[in-house]
C-alpha positions as CSV (number, residue, x, y, z in Angstrom):
1,M,35.0,11.3,7.3
2,S,31.3,12.4,7.4
3,E,28.4,10.3,8.8
4,L,26.3,8.3,6.4
5,T,22.6,8.8,6.5
6,A,19.5,7.4,4.5
7,I,19.2,8.9,0.9
8,R,16.5,11.7,0.7
9,G,13.1,10.4,0.1
10,F,14.0,6.9,1.6
11,N,13.2,6.6,4.9
12,D,13.8,4.3,8.0
13,I,10.7,2.8,10.0
14,L,12.2,2.6,13.4
15,P,11.0,-0.2,16.1
16,T,8.4,2.0,17.8
17,D,6.7,2.3,14.7
18,T,6.9,-1.0,13.1
19,A,4.6,-2.4,15.5
20,K,1.7,0.0,14.5
21,W,2.9,-0.8,10.8
22,R,2.2,-4.6,11.5
23,A,-1.0,-4.0,13.3
24,V,-2.3,-2.2,10.2
25,E,-1.0,-4.6,7.9
26,S,-2.7,-7.2,10.1
27,V,-6.1,-5.7,9.7
28,L,-5.6,-5.4,5.9
29,T,-4.5,-8.9,5.4
30,Q,-7.5,-10.3,7.5
31,V,-9.9,-8.2,5.2
32,L,-8.3,-9.7,2.0
33,D,-8.3,-13.1,3.7
34,G,-12.0,-12.5,4.2
35,Y,-12.7,-12.0,0.6
36,G,-10.6,-15.0,-0.5
37,F,-7.8,-13.0,-2.2
38,S,-4.4,-14.8,-2.4
39,Q,-1.0,-13.2,-1.9
40,I,1.3,-13.1,-4.7
41,R,5.1,-12.0,-4.2
42,L,6.7,-10.1,-7.1
43,P,10.2,-9.1,-8.2
44,M,11.2,-5.3,-7.5
45,V,12.8,-5.1,-10.8
46,E,11.2,-5.5,-14.1
47,E,12.0,-4.7,-17.8
48,T,11.5,-0.9,-18.3
49,D,9.2,-1.8,-21.5
50,L,6.6,-3.4,-19.1
51,F,6.1,0.1,-17.7
52,A,6.5,2.0,-21.0
53,R,4.0,-0.3,-22.6
54,G,1.5,-1.0,-19.6
55,V,1.5,2.2,-17.6
56,G,2.1,4.6,-20.6
57,E,4.9,6.5,-22.2
58,A,3.2,9.8,-21.7
59,T,2.6,9.5,-18.1
60,D,4.5,11.2,-15.6
61,I,5.9,8.1,-14.1
62,V,7.5,6.7,-17.3
63,E,8.8,10.3,-18.5
64,K,10.5,11.4,-15.2
65,E,9.5,9.1,-12.2
66,M,11.3,5.7,-12.9
67,F,14.6,4.5,-11.4
68,G,16.8,2.6,-13.9
69,V,18.8,-0.1,-12.5
70,V,22.6,-0.1,-13.1
71,H,24.4,-3.8,-12.7
72,G,27.7,-5.1,-13.3
73,N,30.5,-2.7,-14.6
74,Q,27.8,-1.0,-17.0
75,N,26.5,2.1,-16.2
76,T,23.3,1.9,-18.9
77,G,21.0,0.0,-17.0
78,K,20.9,-2.5,-19.8
79,D,22.2,-6.2,-19.8
80,E,23.8,-7.9,-22.8
81,N,20.9,-8.2,-24.5
82,E,20.3,-4.3,-24.3
83,K,17.4,-4.8,-22.3
84,S,16.8,-1.9,-20.1
85,F,15.9,-2.8,-16.1
86,T,13.7,-0.6,-13.7
87,L,12.9,-0.5,-10.1
88,R,8.9,-0.9,-10.0
89,P,7.1,2.5,-9.6
90,E,3.7,0.7,-9.3
91,G,2.6,-3.0,-8.9
92,T,-0.1,-3.6,-11.0
93,A,1.8,-4.1,-14.6
94,G,4.1,-6.5,-12.5
95,C,1.0,-8.5,-11.2
96,V,-0.2,-8.6,-14.9
97,R,3.1,-9.8,-16.3
98,A,3.0,-12.5,-13.7
99,V,-0.4,-13.9,-14.4
100,V,0.3,-13.8,-18.1
101,Q,3.6,-15.7,-17.6
102,H,2.3,-18.3,-15.5
103,N,-1.0,-18.5,-17.3
104,L,-2.8,-18.1,-13.9
105,T,-6.1,-17.3,-15.8
106,R,-6.4,-20.7,-17.5
107,G,-9.7,-22.0,-16.0
108,D,-9.7,-19.5,-13.1
109,T,-10.5,-15.8,-12.2
110,P,-7.2,-14.8,-10.0
111,K,-7.9,-12.6,-7.2
112,L,-4.5,-11.5,-6.1
113,W,-2.8,-9.2,-3.8
114,Y,0.8,-8.0,-2.9
115,M,2.6,-5.8,-0.6
116,G,5.9,-4.1,-0.9
117,A,8.3,-1.3,-1.8
118,M,7.8,0.9,-4.9
119,F,10.2,3.5,-6.2
120,R,9.4,6.8,-7.9
121,Y,11.7,9.8,-8.5
122,E,9.4,12.6,-7.1
123,R,10.0,15.6,-4.7
124,P,10.0,14.1,-1.3
125,Q,7.3,15.8,1.2
126,K,4.7,14.6,3.5
127,G,3.0,11.5,2.5
128,R,5.1,11.2,-0.7
129,Y,8.5,9.4,-0.8
130,R,10.9,8.1,-3.5
131,Q,10.7,4.7,-1.7
132,F,7.3,3.9,-0.4
133,T,5.1,0.8,0.6
134,Q,2.1,-0.1,-1.5
135,L,-0.8,-2.7,-1.0
136,G,-1.9,-3.5,-4.5
137,V,-5.1,-5.6,-5.3
138,E,-6.1,-7.1,-8.6
139,S,-9.1,-9.1,-9.6
140,I,-8.6,-10.5,-13.3
141,G,-11.0,-12.2,-15.4
142,S,-14.7,-10.7,-14.8
143,P,-15.9,-7.8,-16.9
144,L,-19.0,-7.5,-14.7
145,P,-19.7,-4.5,-12.4
146,D,-19.9,-6.5,-9.3
147,A,-16.2,-7.1,-9.7
148,D,-15.7,-3.1,-9.5
149,A,-18.1,-2.8,-6.4
150,E,-16.5,-5.8,-4.6
151,L,-13.0,-4.1,-4.6
152,I,-14.6,-0.9,-3.7
153,A,-16.4,-2.6,-0.6
154,M,-13.4,-4.4,0.4
155,T,-11.7,-0.9,0.9
156,A,-14.7,0.4,2.6
157,M,-14.3,-2.6,5.3
158,M,-10.6,-1.8,5.5
159,W,-11.6,1.8,6.6
160,K,-13.9,0.7,8.8
161,R,-11.7,-1.8,10.8
162,L,-9.1,0.7,10.8
163,G,-11.6,3.4,12.5
164,I,-11.0,5.9,9.7
165,F,-14.4,5.4,7.8
166,D,-15.6,8.8,8.7
167,H,-12.6,10.7,7.6
168,V,-12.6,9.5,3.9
169,T,-14.9,10.0,0.9
170,L,-15.2,7.9,-2.1
171,Q,-15.2,9.6,-5.5
172,L,-16.1,8.1,-8.3
173,N,-15.9,8.4,-12.3
174,T,-16.1,6.5,-15.6
175,L,-13.5,6.8,-18.3
176,G,-15.5,4.8,-21.0
177,E,-14.0,2.6,-23.5
178,A,-11.1,3.4,-25.6
179,H,-12.9,4.9,-28.5
180,E,-15.1,7.1,-26.5
181,R,-12.0,8.6,-24.8
182,I,-10.3,9.2,-28.2
183,A,-13.6,11.0,-29.3
184,Y,-13.5,13.1,-26.2
185,K,-10.1,13.9,-26.2
186,T,-10.3,15.3,-29.8
187,A,-13.1,17.7,-28.5
188,L,-10.9,18.5,-25.3
189,V,-7.8,19.0,-27.0
190,E,-9.5,21.5,-29.3
191,Y,-11.1,23.4,-26.3
192,L,-7.8,23.7,-24.3
193,T,-6.0,24.8,-27.6
194,A,-8.5,27.5,-27.8
195,H,-7.7,28.3,-24.1
196,F,-4.2,27.5,-24.5
197,D,-2.6,30.7,-23.0
198,G,-4.6,30.6,-19.9
199,L,-3.2,27.2,-18.9
200,D,-0.4,26.6,-16.4
201,D,3.0,25.4,-17.7
202,D,2.3,21.6,-16.9
203,S,-1.1,21.6,-18.4
204,Q,0.4,23.4,-21.7
205,R,2.7,20.2,-22.1
206,R,0.2,17.6,-21.5
207,V,-2.3,19.0,-24.1
208,S,-0.1,17.4,-26.5
209,T,0.9,14.5,-24.4
210,N,-1.5,13.3,-22.1
211,P,-4.7,15.8,-22.2
212,L,-6.9,13.8,-20.0
213,R,-4.4,14.9,-17.0
214,V,-5.0,18.2,-17.6
215,L,-8.4,17.8,-15.7
216,D,-6.5,16.8,-12.9
217,S,-4.5,19.9,-12.6
218,K,-4.4,21.7,-9.1
219,D,-3.8,25.2,-10.9
220,E,-6.8,27.6,-10.0
221,Q,-6.8,29.3,-13.5
222,T,-6.7,26.0,-15.2
223,Q,-9.8,24.9,-13.3
224,A,-11.5,27.8,-14.0
225,I,-10.9,27.2,-17.5
226,L,-12.0,23.5,-17.3
227,L,-15.5,24.8,-16.1
228,G,-16.4,25.2,-19.6
229,A,-14.7,22.3,-21.0
230,P,-16.6,19.4,-22.5
231,K,-17.5,16.2,-20.1
232,L,-16.5,12.9,-21.0
233,S,-19.8,11.9,-19.7
234,D,-21.4,13.1,-22.9
235,F,-19.1,10.8,-25.1
236,L,-20.1,7.8,-23.3
237,G,-22.0,5.0,-25.1
238,D,-24.9,2.8,-23.6
239,E,-23.0,0.2,-22.3
240,S,-20.5,2.4,-20.4
241,R,-23.3,4.2,-19.0
242,L,-25.1,0.8,-17.9
243,H,-21.8,-0.4,-16.4
244,F,-21.3,2.7,-14.1
245,E,-25.1,2.8,-13.5
246,Q,-24.9,-0.8,-12.1
247,V,-21.7,0.0,-10.1
248,Q,-23.6,2.6,-8.6
249,N,-26.6,0.4,-7.5
250,Y,-24.2,-2.1,-6.0
251,L,-22.8,0.7,-3.7
252,H,-26.2,1.9,-2.9
253,T,-27.1,-1.5,-2.0
254,L,-24.2,-1.8,0.2
255,G,-24.7,1.7,1.7
256,I,-21.6,3.0,0.6
257,D,-21.8,6.8,0.1
258,F,-19.8,8.3,-3.0
259,E,-19.4,11.4,-5.2
260,I,-19.4,11.6,-8.8
261,N,-16.2,13.5,-9.7
262,E,-16.1,13.9,-13.7
263,K,-12.6,15.4,-13.2
264,L,-11.1,12.1,-11.9
265,V,-9.1,10.2,-14.4
266,R,-6.0,8.7,-12.3
267,G,-2.5,9.0,-13.7
268,L,-2.1,5.8,-15.5
269,D,-2.9,5.0,-19.2
270,Y,-4.5,1.7,-18.7
271,Y,-7.7,2.6,-17.1
272,N,-11.1,2.4,-18.7
273,K,-14.5,2.5,-17.3
274,T,-14.9,2.6,-13.5
275,V,-12.1,4.6,-11.7
276,F,-12.2,5.6,-8.0
277,E,-10.3,7.3,-5.3
278,W,-10.8,7.6,-1.5
279,V,-9.7,11.1,-0.6
280,T,-9.2,12.9,2.8
281,D,-9.2,16.4,3.7
282,K,-6.8,15.6,6.8
283,L,-3.5,15.4,5.1
284,G,-3.4,18.8,3.0
285,S,-2.4,18.2,-0.6
286,Q,-1.7,14.5,-0.4
287,A,-5.5,13.7,-0.3
288,T,-5.7,10.5,-2.0
289,V,-5.3,7.4,0.5
290,C,-6.2,4.7,-2.1
291,G,-7.0,4.5,-5.9
292,G,-8.0,2.0,-8.7
293,G,-10.3,1.2,-11.4
294,R,-10.8,-1.0,-14.3
295,Y,-8.0,-1.9,-16.8
296,D,-9.5,-4.4,-19.3
297,G,-7.0,-3.7,-21.9
298,L,-3.7,-4.2,-19.8
299,V,-3.5,-8.0,-19.9
300,G,-3.6,-7.8,-23.7
301,I,-0.7,-5.2,-24.0
302,V,1.4,-7.2,-21.6
303,K,0.8,-10.3,-23.8
304,G,1.7,-8.1,-26.8
305,K,-1.7,-9.4,-28.1
306,P,-4.1,-6.8,-27.4
307,E,-6.9,-8.8,-29.1
308,Q,-6.4,-11.3,-26.6
309,S,-7.1,-9.2,-23.5
310,E,-8.9,-10.0,-20.5
311,P,-11.2,-8.0,-18.1
312,A,-9.6,-6.8,-14.6
313,V,-10.1,-4.1,-12.2
314,G,-7.7,-3.4,-9.2
315,F,-6.7,-0.7,-6.7
316,A,-3.7,0.2,-4.5
317,M,-2.8,2.3,-1.6
318,G,0.3,3.8,0.0
319,L,0.9,2.9,3.3
320,E,3.0,5.6,4.5
321,R,0.0,7.8,3.7
322,L,-2.5,5.6,5.3
323,M,-0.4,5.4,8.7
324,L,-0.3,9.3,8.5
325,L,-4.1,9.4,8.5
326,M,-4.1,6.8,11.0
327,K,-1.7,9.2,13.3
328,T,-4.1,11.9,12.6
329,V,-7.4,10.6,13.2
330,N,-7.2,7.4,15.1
331,P,-3.5,6.7,16.3
332,I,-2.4,3.5,17.7
333,A,-1.2,3.3,20.8
334,D,2.6,2.4,21.7
335,T,3.1,-1.2,22.3
336,A,5.5,-3.1,24.5
337,D,8.9,-4.8,23.2
338,C,7.6,-7.9,24.8
339,D,5.0,-9.7,27.2
340,V,7.8,-11.1,29.6
341,F,11.3,-10.0,30.3
342,V,13.6,-12.5,32.0
343,V,16.3,-11.4,34.3
344,A,19.0,-13.6,36.0
345,S,22.1,-13.3,38.1
346,E,25.4,-13.9,36.4
347,S,25.9,-17.1,37.9
348,V,22.8,-18.7,36.9
349,Y,22.5,-16.9,33.4
350,M,22.3,-20.1,31.5
351,N,19.6,-21.6,33.7
352,A,17.8,-18.2,32.6
353,V,18.4,-18.8,29.1
354,L,16.9,-22.6,29.1
355,Y,14.0,-21.3,31.1
356,A,13.3,-18.4,28.6
357,N,13.5,-21.1,25.7
358,E,11.2,-23.5,27.7
359,L,8.8,-20.5,28.0
360,R,9.0,-19.7,24.3
361,T,8.3,-23.3,23.6
362,Y,5.1,-23.8,25.8
363,R,3.9,-20.3,25.0
364,P,4.7,-20.0,21.4
365,N,2.6,-16.5,21.1
366,M,4.4,-15.0,24.0
367,R,7.0,-12.5,23.2
368,V,10.0,-13.1,25.7
369,K,13.2,-11.0,26.0
370,M,16.3,-11.2,27.6
371,A,19.1,-8.8,28.2
372,S,23.0,-9.8,28.1
373,A,24.4,-11.1,31.2
374,T,24.9,-7.7,32.8
375,S,24.4,-6.8,36.4
376,L,20.7,-7.6,37.6
377,K,20.4,-3.8,38.4
378,S,21.2,-3.0,34.7
379,Q,18.9,-6.1,33.5
380,M,16.2,-4.7,35.5
381,K,16.3,-1.1,34.3
382,K,16.0,-2.7,30.7
383,A,13.1,-4.8,31.8
384,D,11.3,-1.4,33.0
385,K,12.0,0.0,29.9
386,S,10.6,-2.8,27.9
387,G,6.9,-2.3,29.0
388,A,6.6,-5.9,29.6
389,K,3.6,-7.0,31.8
390,F,5.7,-9.3,33.9
391,T,9.6,-9.7,34.8
392,V,10.8,-13.2,35.7
393,I,13.8,-13.2,38.2
394,I,16.3,-15.8,38.6
395,G,18.7,-16.2,41.0
396,D,20.7,-18.8,43.0
397,D,18.0,-19.5,45.5
398,E,15.4,-19.9,42.4
399,V,17.7,-22.4,40.7
400,A,18.3,-24.4,44.1
401,N,14.4,-24.6,44.5
402,Q,13.3,-25.0,40.9
403,T,11.4,-21.8,41.2
404,V,11.2,-18.3,39.6
405,S,10.1,-15.1,41.0
406,V,7.5,-13.2,39.0
407,K,7.1,-9.4,39.1
408,N,3.8,-7.9,37.9
409,M,5.2,-4.7,36.6
410,A,1.8,-2.8,36.7
411,T,1.2,-3.7,40.4
412,G,4.8,-4.3,41.7
413,E,3.4,-7.5,43.3
414,Q,6.1,-10.2,43.2
415,T,5.3,-14.0,43.8
416,S,7.2,-17.3,43.5
417,R,6.1,-20.0,41.3
418,A,7.5,-23.4,39.9
419,M,10.0,-23.2,37.0
420,T,7.4,-25.3,35.0
421,D,4.5,-23.0,35.6
422,F,4.0,-21.0,32.5
423,D,0.5,-19.4,33.0
424,F,1.1,-15.7,32.9
425,E,-2.6,-14.7,32.6
């Protein structure tokens, strides 16, 4: 019988790394709290139609990257009502679905965030996995450019607090409104069709399905052809231009530098007007650390009533890729398992258990660890390995005198104190 291991593209995060993850997550949530955003928790499984309708049927995600859910004795991924279910490949569509379903926009402009596992059937590689953790942030209800700028400023603050701000670059573009993109797509398809034979295979396929994504091609020959392609900025109306200029003005005022990248289109169909990405040159081909933009039509699409849509803007980041960048440019030091390790002779082990519980009660923020009731020597080895600052030693004499022996693990100094003295500063 062979050993069972994790599925390719689905990775374990081991205890040595989870402490670093929690440290990064704590910084991110502190920034979110500082901006007044509220957490929402969303299901991992949604109706497939939510993503087909919201993300776009011609996107790579919907065409070839989604995981269907098989349940019961069925193998179709559909329930008794012939509804198809899918593991969420991204979070925005599900968050908007929750906002619509629970009528969260009634008299309010929800500012929400979520964090959790997403699933995409992609070729696993460094920084790209089939299950990944995503932080998503959505601001719903404001059509104004200050909402766009607020989210970009929020990400900038996250990078500063994580110590990676100098290693990321903000790229900015505008996709205009739907009718402007339609006119641009017509001109772009005409140009690409005239140069069709020179395009890479993937771009040739996209000419008829999702021509804007050709702009995002990594193929050098395709990029050379695109140098002469029409530009979306030439098709923008006054309102789209003004919105984009105001976003830039906000960023200048906030001291946030950026580059205009007219080929930045993002991979999801719901975007309009402002789109942005934070990119780095430290992770090879997986350059995007965070991306987002405005999606003023998605609420209406999810409602099934496009004419009743509401403005919205959001962003998402993959934490695995963020952790890789942190490891490269600002690594987090390994942390100890605990602050205090309690060891005891077998004869008084229960007394040590009671002491440890009292210590946890009086010092709730202190991490207190014990090993099983093995030999004292074995317990001391585990205390050394734990990285604890202090080891509390309890034997027959300590119990008789209602004291404990406390060893400072850095200096080796050992002192005696009352069993009720919980000051370890």
